[in-house]
LUMKOLDREN-326603 format. One record per atom (N, C-alpha, C): x negated, y, z negated. Coordinates in steps of 0.05 Angstrom, whole numbers, padded with zeros to 5 digits, always signed. Example, Ala and Ser with C-alpha at 12.3 -4.5 7.8 and 13.67 -1.06 7.14 Angstrom:
-00264-00114-00156;-00246-00090-00156;-00264-00066-00156;-00257-00045-00142;-00273-00021-00143;-00258+00001-00157;
***
This chain:
+00248+00127+00160;+00260+00101+00165;+00240+00080+00151;+00216+00083+00153;+00198+00065+00140;+00201+00064+00111;+00202+00089+00098;+00205+00089+00071;+00234+00079+00062;+00253+00085+00077;+00280+00073+00069;+00275+00041+00066;+00266+00030+00089;+00263+00000+00090;+00243-00008+00068;+00222+00006+00060;+00202+00002+00041;+00219-00001+00014;+00236+00019+00008;+00254+00019-00016;+00271-00007-00017;+00282-00013+00005;+00299-00039+00004;+00285-00061-00001;+00261-00065+00009;+00244-00089+00004;+00237-00087-00026;+00230-00065-00039;+00222-00063-00066;+00246-00072-00084;+00271-00062-00075;+00293-00070-00093;+00298-00101-00094;+00298-00111-00068;+00301-00140-00065;+00281-00156-00080;+00256-00148-00079;+00237-00163-00093;+00237-00160-00124;+00245-00136-00132;+00248-00133-00160;+00269-00150-00173;+00293-00151-00158;+00316-00168-00166;+00308-00197-00166;+00292-00205-00145;+00285-00232-00144;+00267-00241-00167;+00249-00224-00176;+00230-00230-00198;+00247-00229-00224;+00262-00208-00226;+00279-00205-00250;+00296-00230-00255;+00308-00240-00234;+00327-00262-00237;+00312-00288-00240;+00289-00291-00225;+00274-00313-00226;+00263-00321-00256;+00252-00300-00267;+00241-00304-00295;+00264-00309-00314;+00285-00292-00313;+00309-00297-00331;+00321-00323-00328;+00324-00333-00304;+00340-00358-00299;+00320-00381-00310;+00294-00378-00304;+00274-00399-00310;+00276-00403-00343;+00274-00382-00354;+00274-00383-00387;+00298-00396-00395;+00324-00389-00384;+00349-00399-00393;+00350-00431-00386;+00342-00437-00363;+00343-00465-00354;+00323-00482-00373;+00300-00472-00379;+00282-00487-00395;+00291-00490-00424;+00305-00469-00433;+00318-00468-00462;+00339-00490-00462;+00354-00491-00441;+00379-00508-00439;+00371-00536-00437;+00351-00542-00418;+00344-00570-00411;+00318-00580-00422;+00299-00564-00425;+00271-00572-00433;+00258-00585-00411;+00266-00584-00384;+00255-00596-00363;+00239-00577-00344;+00216-00582-00343;+00198-00564-00324;+00207-00571-00295;+00216-00596-00290;+00224-00603-00264;+00248-00586-00253;+00268-00585-00272;+00290-00568-00265;+00284-00537-00261;+00265-00528-00277;+00257-00500-00272;+00246-00498-00245;+00227-00516-00237;+00216-00517-00209;+00238-00517-00187;+00257-00535-00191;+00277-00539-00171;+00295-00512-00167;+00303-00499-00190;+00318-00474-00189;+00303-00453-00174;+00277-00451-00179;+00259-00431-00164;+00258-00440-00137;+00254-00467-00130;+00254-00476-00103;+00276-00469-00086;+00300-00467-00100;+00326-00463-00084;+00325-00436-00070;+00308-00418-00080;+00308-00390-00069;+00292-00390-00043;+00277-00409-00041;+00259-00412-00018;+00270-00433+00004;+00289-00450-00004;+00300-00468+00012;+00312-00459+00041;+00327-00436+00037;+00339-00426+00063;+00320-00415+00083;+00296-00410+00076;+00275-00404+00095;+00268-00428+00112;+00265-00449+00099;+00261-00475+00116;+00283-00483+00131;+00306-00481+00121;+00330-00488+00136;+00339-00473+00159;+00338-00445+00152;+00349-00427+00174;+00330-00407+00186;+00303-00406+00175;+00283-00386+00184;+00282-00382+00215;+00277-00403+00226;+00271-00403+00257;+00296-00394+00270;+00319-00402+00262;+00344-00394+00274;+00349-00362+00272;+00344-00353+00247;+00349-00327+00240;+00335-00306+00258;+00311-00315+00266;+00296-00296+00283;+00309-00291+00309;+00320-00314+00322;+00335-00313+00347;+00362-00300+00344;+00376-00308+00320;+00402-00297+00313;+00403-00268+00310;+00382-00258+00297;+00379-00229+00291;+00378-00212+00318;+00370-00224+00338;+00368-00210+00365;+00394-00204+00375;+00417-00216+00367;+00441-00215+00379;+00457-00192+00367;+00448-00178+00345;+00465-00160+00332;+00449-00136+00322;+00463-00115+00315;+00449-00090+00302;+00435-00100+00277;+00407-00098+00275;+00394-00109+00254;+00399-00094+00228;+00405-00068+00230;+00411-00050+00208;+00436-00060+00192;+00458-00063+00207;+00482-00071+00196;+00481-00100+00187;+00466-00119+00201;+00465-00144+00193;+00449-00146+00165;+00429-00130+00163;+00416-00128+00138;+00431-00120+00115;+00447-00097+00118;+00465-00086+00100;+00486-00108+00091;+00497-00124+00110;+00516-00141+00100;+00504-00166+00085;+00480-00171+00090;+00467-00194+00075;+00460-00186+00047;+00453-00161+00044;+00447-00149+00016;+00472-00147+00002;+00494-00142+00014;+00519-00142+00002;+00528-00170-00008;+00524-00189+00007;+00529-00217-00002;+00511-00224-00026;+00486-00214-00029;+00470-00219-00053;+00481-00206-00076;+00491-00179-00071;+00503-00163-00094;+00528-00177-00105;+00543-00188-00088;+00568-00201-00096;+00562-00226-00112;+00541-00241-00102;+00533-00265-00117;+00522-00260-00146;+00505-00236-00148;+00493-00230-00174;+00516-00220-00193;+00536-00203-00181;+00556-00193-00197;+00573-00215-00207;+00580-00234-00190;+00596-00257-00199;+00583-00272-00221;+00556-00280-00221;+00545-00294-00241;+00545-00277-00266;+00541-00250-00263;+00540-00232-00287;+00566-00235-00304;+00588-00234-00287;+00616-00235-00298;+00621-00262-00313;+00613-00283-00296;+00616-00310-00309;+00600-00313-00333;+00575-00302-00334;+00559-00306-00360;+00568-00290-00382;+00583-00269-00376;+00596-00252-00396;+00619-00268-00410;+00633-00284-00394;+00653-00299-00407;+00644-00326-00421;+00623-00334-00415;+00614-00359-00426;+00587-00367-00415;+00574-00390-00427;+00550-00399-00416;+00550-00408-00389;+00530-00402-00371;+00532-00411-00343;+00521-00439-00342;+00532-00453-00322;+00524-00482-00319;+00499-00482-00300;+00482-00503-00302;+00461-00505-00284;+00467-00501-00254;+00490-00516-00247;+00498-00517-00218;+00505-00488-00210;+00516-00474-00228;+00523-00443-00219;+00497-00427-00214;+00479-00432-00232;+00453-00417-00229;+00439-00427-00205;+00441-00453-00196;+00429-00465-00175;+00441-00454-00148;+00469-00451-00149;+00483-00442-00125;+00476-00411-00122;+00475-00396-00144;+00467-00367-00141;+00439-00365-00129;+00420-00380-00137;+00394-00380-00128;+00393-00386-00097;+00407-00404-00088;+00408-00412-00061;+00419-00391-00042;+00442-00380-00053;+00456-00359-00037;+00436-00333-00034;+00425-00326-00056;+00409-00300-00054;+00385-00308-00039;+00374-00334-00038;+00351-00341-00020;+00359-00337+00007;+00383-00341+00015;+00389-00335+00043;+00385-00307+00052;+00388-00289+00034;+00380-00261+00038;+00350-00257+00041;+00334-00271+00023;+00304-00269+00024;+00295-00281+00051;+00309-00300+00062;+00300-00313+00089;+00300-00295+00111;+00315-00273+00110;+00317-00253+00132;+00297-00232+00131;+00279-00232+00108;+00262-00208+00105;+00243-00205+00129;+00230-00226+00139;+00211-00224+00160;+00226-00218+00188;+00245-00233+00196;+00256-00229+00222;+00275-00204+00222;+00282-00193+00199;+00301-00170+00201;+00286-00143+00191;+00283-00142+00164;+00271-00118+00152;+00242-00112+00163;+00225-00132+00162;+00198-00124+00171;+00195-00121+00200;+00212-00132+00215;+00212-00128+00244;+00221-00099+00248;+00241-00089+00235;+00250-00060+00237;+00228-00041+00228;+00212-00049+00206;+00189-00033+00196;+00169-00030+00219;+00162-00052+00231;+00142-00052+00255;+00150-00034+00275;+00177-00035+00283;+00185-00017+00304;+00185+00014+00295;+00191+00017+00270;+00192+00043+00259;+00162+00060+00261;+00143+00041+00253;+00117+00054+00250;+00096+00051+00274;+00103+00030+00293;+00087+00023+00315;+00064+00005+00309;+00056-00007+00330;+00034-00031+00326;+00011-00021+00313;+00001+00004+00320;-00026+00013+00306;-00024+00015+00278;-00003+00021+00268;+00000+00025+00238;+00011+00001+00224;+00017-00022+00238;+00030-00044+00224;+00016-00054+00199;-00011-00057+00200;-00027-00069+00180;-00023-00050+00154;-00026-00024+00159;-00023-00006+00134;+00007-00007+00125;+00025-00009+00143;+00054-00010+00133;+00059-00034+00116;+00046-00056+00126;+00050-00082+00112;+00036-00080+00084;+00012-00066+00082;-00001-00064+00056;+00015-00048+00038;+00029-00025+00047;+00045-00010+00029;+00071-00027+00022;+00081-00042+00040;+00106-00059+00034;+00097-00081+00014;+00076-00094+00017;+00067-00115-00002;+00063-00101-00029;+00050-00076-00028;+00047-00060-00052;+00073-00058-00069;+00094-00049-00056;+00118-00048-00066;+00131-00074-00077;+00126-00095-00061;+00135-00119-00072;+00121-00127-00095;+00095-00123-00096;+00080-00130-00119;+00083-00112-00144;+00091-00086-00138;+00099-00068-00160;+00124-00082-00174;+00141-00092-00158;+00165-00105-00168;+00160-00129-00187;+00135-00140-00182;+00128-00164-00197;+00117-00153-00223;+00113-00128-00228;+00106-00118-00255;+00132-00110-00268;+00150-00100-00254;+00174-00089-00264;+00193-00111-00271;+00201-00127-00249;+00223-00147-00252;+00218-00166-00276;+00195-00180-00278;+00192-00199-00300;+00197-00186-00326;+00185-00164-00331;+00186-00150-00357;+00214-00142-00363;+00230-00129-00342;+00256-00122-00347;+00273-00146-00353;+00268-00168-00335;+00283-00194-00340;+00280-00205-00368;+00254-00206-00378;+00252-00216-00404;+00263-00198-00426;+00263-00170-00422;+00274-00154-00443;+00305-00155-00443;+00317-00155-00421;+00346-00160-00417;+00357-00185-00429;+00341-00205-00423;+00347-00231-00433;+00348-00233-00465;+00327-00220-00476;+00324-00221-00504;+00344-00201-00519;+00350-00178-00505;+00368-00158-00517;+00397-00161-00511;+00403-00168-00487;+00432-00169-00479;+00441-00198-00471;+00425-00214-00457;+00433-00239-00447;+00429-00239-00416;+00432-00262-00405;+00427-00264-00376;+00449-00247-00360;+00472-00243-00372;+00492-00226-00358;+00483-00200-00353;+00465-00189-00370;+00455-00161-00365;+00436-00162-00342;+00420-00182-00339;+00402-00184-00316;+00416-00184-00289;+00440-00204-00288;+00454-00205-00264;+00469-00180-00256;+00480-00167-00276;+00496-00142-00270;+00475-00121-00262;+00453-00117-00274;+00433-00097-00265;+00424-00103-00234;+00421-00129-00230;+00414-00137-00201;+00436-00127-00181;+00461-00131-00188;+00482-00120-00169;+00481-00093-00166;+00475-00076-00187;+00474-00046-00184;+00451-00039-00166;+00427-00051-00170;+00404-00047-00152;+00408-00054-00123;+00424-00076-00118;+00430-00083-00091;+00446-00061-00077;+00466-00049-00091;+00482-00026-00079;+00464-00004-00071;+00443+00003-00085;+00425+00025-00076;+00409+00017-00050;+00402-00009-00049;+00391-00020-00025;+00406-00019+00000;+00435-00024-00005;+00452-00022+00017;+00454+00006+00028;+00456+00025+00010;+00458+00053+00017;+00433+00061+00035;+00409+00052+00024;+00386+00061+00040;+00385+00048+00067;+00394+00022+00070;+00395+00009+00096;+00412+00022+00115;+00436+00032+00105;+00453+00045+00123;+00445+00073+00132;+00425+00084+00117;+00414+00109+00123;+00392+00109+00146;+00383+00083+00151;+00362+00078+00171;+00372+00087+00201;+00355+00103+00213;+00364+00113+00241;+00355+00097+00263;+00331+00085+00260;+00320+00069+00282;+00340+00045+00289;+00344+00044+00317;+00362+00023+00324;+00348+00003+00343;+00351-00023+00339;+00339-00043+00356;+00364-00054+00371;+00365-00050+00396;+00388-00060+00413;+00386-00092+00413;+00411-00102+00413;+00412-00132+00417;+00399-00140+00444;+00384-00160+00445;+00370-00172+00467;+00389-00184+00487;+00384-00178+00514;+00400-00192+00533;+00398-00223+00534;+00421-00234+00538;+00422-00265+00539;+00417-00276+00509;+00423-00263+00491;+00418-00270+00463;+00434-00292+00454;+00454-00302+00470;+00473-00323+00460;+00458-00349+00456;+00438-00356+00470;+00427-00382+00470;+00404-00383+00448;+00418-00384+00423;+00399-00382+00398;+00381-00407+00397;+00393-00430+00403;+00375-00454+00399;+00353-00453+00421;+00359-00444+00444;+00340-00443+00467;+00318-00423+00461;+00325-00400+00448;+00305-00379+00442;+00289-00390+00419;+00301-00405+00400;+00285-00413+00377;+00265-00434+00387;+00272-00452+00405;+00254-00474+00416;+00232-00459+00430;+00239-00440+00446;+00217-00424+00461;+00197-00411+00442;+00203-00401+00420;+00185-00390+00400;+00168-00410+00390;+00179-00433+00382;+00164-00454+00370;+00143-00468+00390;+00149-00468+00415;+00131-00476+00435;+00108-00459+00437;+00114-00432+00436;+00092-00413+00440;+00073-00413+00415;+00084-00417+00391;+00068-00419+00366;+00050-00441+00370;+00057-00467+00378;+00039-00488+00382;+00019-00487+00403;+00025-00471+00423;+00005-00466+00445;-00014-00445+00439;-00010-00428+00421;-00028-00405+00415;-00044-00412+00389;-00070-00417+00394;-00088-00427+00371;-00087-00406+00348;-00086-00380+00353;-00086-00362+00332;-00060-00363+00314;-00038-00366+00328;-00013-00365+00316;-00010-00393+00300;-00017-00414+00311;-00016-00441+00300;-00034-00443+00273;-00057-00433+00276;-00073-00432+00253;-00063-00415+00229;-00052-00392+00238;-00038-00375+00216;-00016-00390+00201;-00001-00404+00218;+00023-00419+00205;+00012-00440+00188;-00008-00453+00193;-00020-00476+00180;-00029-00465+00151;-00043-00443+00153;-00052-00432+00126;-00030-00424+00110;-00009-00411+00123;+00015-00404+00107;+00027-00428+00094;+00030-00449+00107;+00040-00475+00096;+00023-00481+00071;-00003-00483+00075;-00021-00490+00051;-00015-00473+00028;-00013-00448+00032;-00009-00428+00010;+00018-00435-00003;+00039-00439+00012;+00065-00442+00000;+00072-00469-00011;+00055-00488-00003;+00060-00517-00014;+00044-00519-00039;+00018-00510-00038;-00001-00515-00061;-00006-00491-00080;+00000-00468-00070;-00007-00444-00086;+00018-00430-00099;+00036-00419-00083;+00058-00404-00091;+00076-00417-00113;+00082-00444-00112;+00099-00459-00131;+00090-00454-00158;+00063-00448-00164;+00053-00445-00191;+00068-00425-00209;+00081-00405-00194;+00094-00383-00206;+00118-00393-00223;+00130-00418-00216;+00152-00427-00230;+00142-00439-00257;+00116-00446-00258;+00107-00457-00284;+00096-00435-00303;+00096-00410-00294;+00084-00389-00313;+00102-00388-00338;+00129-00386-00337;+00144-00387-00362;+00140-00412-00379;+00138-00434-00365;+00135-00459-00380;+00109-00460-00395;+00086-00452-00381;+00059-00453-00393;+00057-00431-00415;+00071-00408-00408;+00070-00386-00429;+00084-00394-00455;+00105-00410-00453;+00121-00418-00478;+00106-00440-00492;+00101-00463-00475;+00089-00486-00489;+00059-00484-00498;+00043-00472-00479;+00014-00471-00485;+00006-00445-00501;+00019-00425-00494;+00012-00397-00507;+00032-00389-00529;+00053-00405-00532;+00075-00400-00550;+00085-00369-00551;+00092-00360-00527;+00103-00334-00524;+00134-00335-00522;+00147-00313-00533;+00177-00311-00531;+00186-00298-00503;+00210-00293-00499;+00220-00283-00475;+00205-00256-00466;+00202-00238-00486;+00188-00213-00479;+00160-00219-00469;+00147-00235-00484;+00118-00241-00478;+00115-00255-00451;+00135-00273-00446;+00134-00287-00420;+00138-00268-00398;+00155-00248-00399;+00161-00228-00379;+00136-00211-00376;+00124-00201-00397;+00102-00186-00394;+00078-00198-00382;+00070-00222-00391;+00050-00237-00379;+00055-00242-00350;+00077-00250-00342;+00082-00255-00312;+00079-00230-00296;+00083-00205-00310;+00081-00182-00295;+00050-00176-00288;+00031-00189-00300;+00003-00183-00294;-00004-00193-00266;+00008-00215-00256;+00006-00222-00228;+00012-00200-00209;+00036-00186-00217;+00043-00164-00202;+00025-00140-00202;+00015-00135-00227;-00005-00112-00230;-00030-00117-00208;-00040-00141-00211;-00062-00146-00193;-00055-00143-00164;-00033-00155-00158;-00023-00153-00130;-00020-00124-00120;-00006-00106-00137;-00002-00079-00133;-00028-00065-00126;-00048-00069-00144;-00074-00058-00140;-00088-00067-00114;-00088-00093-00109;-00096-00103-00086;-00084-00094-00059;-00057-00090-00060;-00044-00078-00037;-00052-00050-00032;-00055-00033-00052;-00065-00007-00048;-00093-00004-00037;-00110-00024-00047;-00137-00022-00037;-00137-00030-00007;-00120-00049+00001;-00120-00058+00029;-00108-00035+00047;-00087-00021+00036;-00078+00001+00051;-00099+00024+00057;-00116+00028+00039;-00137+00049+00040;-00160+00041+00057;-00168+00017+00053;-00194+00009+00066;-00195-00014+00084;-00176-00029+00087;-00173-00053+00105;-00178-00044+00136;-00197-00055+00150;-00199-00053+00177;-00193-00078+00193;-00186-00077+00219;-00178-00100+00233;-00199-00123+00234;-00224-00115+00233;-00245-00133+00233;-00246-00153+00209;-00232-00144+00188;-00232-00161+00161;-00204-00175+00159;-00187-00173+00179;-00159-00186+00175;-00162-00215+00170;-00179-00231+00184;-00179-00259+00181;-00193-00267+00156;-00215-00251+00150;-00229-00257+00126;-00213-00253+00100;-00197-00231+00100;-00181-00227+00078;-00158-00246+00074;-00148-00255+00096;-00124-00274+00099;-00134-00301+00086;-00155-00311+00097;-00166-00338+00087;-00178-00336+00059;-00193-00316+00053;-00206-00313+00028;-00184-00309+00007;-00162-00294+00014;-00142-00291-00006;-00130-00317-00015;-00125-00336+00004;-00114-00361-00005;-00133-00377-00023;-00159-00377-00014;-00179-00392-00030;-00181-00382-00057;-00182-00355-00062;-00185-00344-00089;-00160-00347-00104;-00138-00345-00091;-00112-00349-00105;-00110-00379-00119;-00119-00398-00103;-00119-00425-00113;-00138-00430-00138;-00160-00417-00135;-00179-00418-00158;-00169-00403-00184;-00154-00381-00179;-00143-00366-00199;-00120-00381-00215;-00103-00396-00200;-00082-00409-00213;-00091-00433-00231;-00115-00445-00222;-00129-00465-00236;-00139-00455-00262;-00152-00430-00260;-00160-00416-00285;-00138-00411-00305;-00115-00401-00292;-00092-00398-00311;-00081-00420-00325;-00081-00443-00310;-00073-00468-00320;-00085-00478-00346;-00112-00471-00349;-00127-00479-00373;-00136-00455-00390;-00124-00432-00385;-00132-00409-00402;-00123-00412-00430;-00140-00412-00451;-00134-00416-00479;-00122-00395-00494;-00124-00370-00482;-00111-00348-00496;-00093-00330-00475;-00076-00316-00487;-00059-00298-00469;-00076-00278-00454;-00098-00269-00465;-00115-00250-00451;-00128-00264-00427;-00139-00286-00428;-00151-00298-00407;-00130-00307-00386;-00106-00314-00397;-00085-00322-00378;-00074-00296-00363;-00076-00272-00376;-00070-00248-00361;-00090-00242-00339;-00116-00245-00346;-00138-00239-00327;-00136-00257-00304;-00128-00283-00308;-00128-00302-00286;-00103-00293-00267;-00081-00285-00278;-00059-00275-00263;-00065-00250-00248;-00082-00233-00258;-00094-00209-00245;-00107-00218-00220;-00123-00239-00221;-00139-00250-00200;-00120-00260-00177;-00099-00275-00186;-00081-00287-00166;-00066-00265-00152;-00060-00243-00168;-00046-00220-00155;-00065-00207-00135;-00090-00202-00141;-00106-00188-00123;-00108-00204-00096;-00112-00232-00101;-00119-00247-00077;-00093-00253-00060;-00071-00255-00075;-00047-00258-00063;-00038-00234-00045;-00044-00211-00053;-00039-00187-00038;-00053-00188-00010;-00077-00198-00008;-00090-00199+00016;-00076-00219+00032;-00068-00242+00025;-00055-00261+00040;-00026-00250+00051;-00011-00238+00030;+00016-00231+00037;+00018-00208+00057;-00004-00189+00056;-00006-00168+00073;-00011-00177+00100;-00026-00196+00104;-00038-00202+00132;-00024-00225+00145;-00009-00242+00132;+00005-00263+00144;+00026-00252+00166;+00040-00233+00156;+00062-00221+00175;+00047-00203+00194;+00027-00189+00187;+00011-00171+00206;-00001-00184+00226;-00016-00209+00223;-00027-00225+00243;-00008-00235+00264;+00016-00246+00252;+00036-00256+00271;+00048-00234+00285;+00054-00213+00275;+00065-00189+00291;+00048-00180+00313;+00022-00177+00307;+00003-00168+00326;-00003-00188+00349;-00002-00213+00342;-00009-00236+00360;+00015-00243+00379;+00040-00238+00368;+00064-00247+00383;+00070-00229+00409;+00081-00240+00430;+00089-00223+00450;+00111-00202+00440;+00111-00179+00450;+00128-00159+00440;+00157-00167+00438;+00168-00179+00462;+00196-00185+00460;+00204-00210+00444;+00184-00222+00430;+00188-00248+00414;+00179-00243+00385;+00174-00220+00378;+00163-00216+00351;+00185-00226+00331;+00210-00218+00335;+00229-00226+00313;+00231-00257+00311;+00229-00272+00333;+00230-00299+00331;+00205-00310+00319;+00182-00299+00326;+00158-00308+00316;+00159-00304+00282;+00169-00282+00275;+00169-00277+00244;+00188-00297+00234;+00210-00305+00250;+00228-00326+00240;+00215-00352+00235;+00196-00358+00254;+00182-00384+00251;+00163-00382+00226;+00151-00359+00222;+00137-00353+00198;+00150-00358+00173;+00177-00349+00174;+00195-00354+00151;+00198-00386+00146;+00200-00403+00167;+00200-00429+00164;+00176-00439+00148;+00153-00432+00157;+00128-00440+00143;+00129-00432+00115;+00137-00408+00108;+00141-00398+00082;+00158-00417+00066;+00179-00425+00081;+00200-00442+00069;+00192-00470+00064;+00167-00477+00072;+00157-00505+00062;+00152-00506+00032;+00155-00481+00019;+00149-00480-00010;+00165-00501-00025;+00191-00507-00020;+00204-00528-00035;+00190-00555-00039;+00174-00561-00018;+00159-00587-00020;+00140-00584-00045;+00128-00560-00046;+00108-00558-00069;+00121-00554-00094;+00146-00542-00095;+00159-00538-00119;+00169-00564-00132;+00179-00583-00114;+00186-00609-00122;+00163-00626-00131;+00142-00622-00117;+00116-00639-00124;+00107-00628-00152;+00105-00603-00155;+00096-00590-00181;+00114-00597-00203;+00140-00595-00199;+00159-00602-00221;+00159-00630-00230;+00156-00648-00209;+00153-00678-00214;+00127-00682-00230;+00106-00671-00223;+00081-00674-00237;+00082-00663-00265;+00094-00639-00267;+00097-00627-00294;+00111-00643-00314;+00133-00658-00305;+00146-00673-00325;+00132-00698-00333;+00110-00705-00319;+00095-00730-00325;+00071-00722-00338;+00053-00702-00328;+00028-00697-00340;+00026-00671-00353;+00049-00657-00355;+00048-00630-00367;+00045-00607-00346;+00056-00584-00352;+00057-00562-00334;+00027-00553-00325;+00012-00551-00344;-00016-00540-00343;-00033-00559-00324;-00033-00585-00330;-00047-00603-00313;-00037-00605-00284;-00011-00605-00283;+00004-00607-00257;-00005-00583-00240;-00006-00558-00252;-00013-00535-00236;-00041-00535-00226;-00060-00547-00245;-00088-00550-00236;-00091-00569-00213;-00076-00591-00213;-00078-00612-00194;-00069-00601-00166;-00047-00588-00166;-00037-00578-00141;-00056-00556-00128;-00067-00539-00148;-00087-00519-00140;-00111-00533-00127;-00121-00554-00138;-00143-00569-00127;-00135-00582-00100;-00112-00592-00096;-00103-00603-00072;-00103-00583-00050;-00096-00559-00057;-00093-00535-00037;-00122-00530-00029;-00143-00529-00047;-00169-00524-00037;-00178-00545-00020;-00171-00571-00026;-00179-00593-00007;-00167-00588+00019;-00141-00584+00021;-00130-00578+00046;-00140-00554+00062;-00149-00534+00048;-00161-00513+00064;-00187-00520+00074;-00201-00538+00060;-00227-00545+00068;-00224-00564+00095;-00206-00582+00093;-00200-00601+00115;-00193-00584+00140;-00177-00565+00137;-00166-00550+00161;-00186-00527+00171;-00209-00528+00161;-00229-00506+00170;-00233-00502+00200;-00237-00525+00215;-00239-00522+00243;-00216-00508+00255;-00191-00511+00243;-00169-00497+00256;-00168-00467+00249;-00169-00461+00224;-00166-00432+00216;-00187-00414+00223;-00210-00427+00230;-00232-00409+00241;-00224-00395+00266;-00205-00406+00280;-00196-00392+00306;-00181-00364+00300;-00172-00360+00277;-00158-00337+00272;-00178-00313+00274;
***
């Protein structure tokens, strides 16, 4: 069951990166606006902020396996529809925006649904290792997805990227339906709002959980949004074509894949907090280095660094929350974590606005510096982790 859910996560992540890179290139070619590129990417994160906390409580009401399969089906229909529309003629920006938002709804369920199921399948003792392998798969997709997206865009067009996405989603549905582990609906699960509020109260009262959420917000507001500027900087500063943009973007995934494997082999509980905080700090330094890299080789090296450090952060944010949360509230706590991840749209809007005024490279460096400042200011809080 773990490996089935692992495969589902890899497919969803591969499609996300494939579509993100392909759509970003098309939007920038059509509009020349770095701000719109950031907005389109941001829309994939927005459902986490809007619905993440409620999804954790909502998921407790139903069979999580069937719920996950239905949501993946929705994403498959969305990608297939965009593929057919693109085959018939150029896609409008609003169509790409709507597709990004709908598929972002599926991404918002990843923590309270799929990763919750993974935790129950492997047990508490193996959760950190399971998350390392899961993050490894997600990061392997960051090698595959951007490259495939760039090649498909150059060779066939964006319709090829969307139709391949739909086919991949179908394999994920089959794997989900094959999962045998069942999580029975929780008693009294009808009070979704009440359960959601209960989870939020516990997060604020638990110093370890609260600090973890704060660091997650810092990463997602000041760090993660820089990925939307990779295609822009690669085209404008490094003068790369679609294939080159896709290959360069994949270096972030290569570093993250290697980092996740190293964590799976050697990470011990005593290093959880250090790897989590250190991963955010090094990630912010890496994106600043990428912003000013004068050559493709140095840019690729910087992305390898962000990948390695991002793997430590990504592996441990869900692990720390899962282990710190009361057993009966893990799904809801992971839902609250999704909300913190969903603060990313703030960062995407800030970065896009700055990029249109001072250039993508300088805007990326500024947001990275602000992230380091925020991390330094909140040190008394995150030391509690």
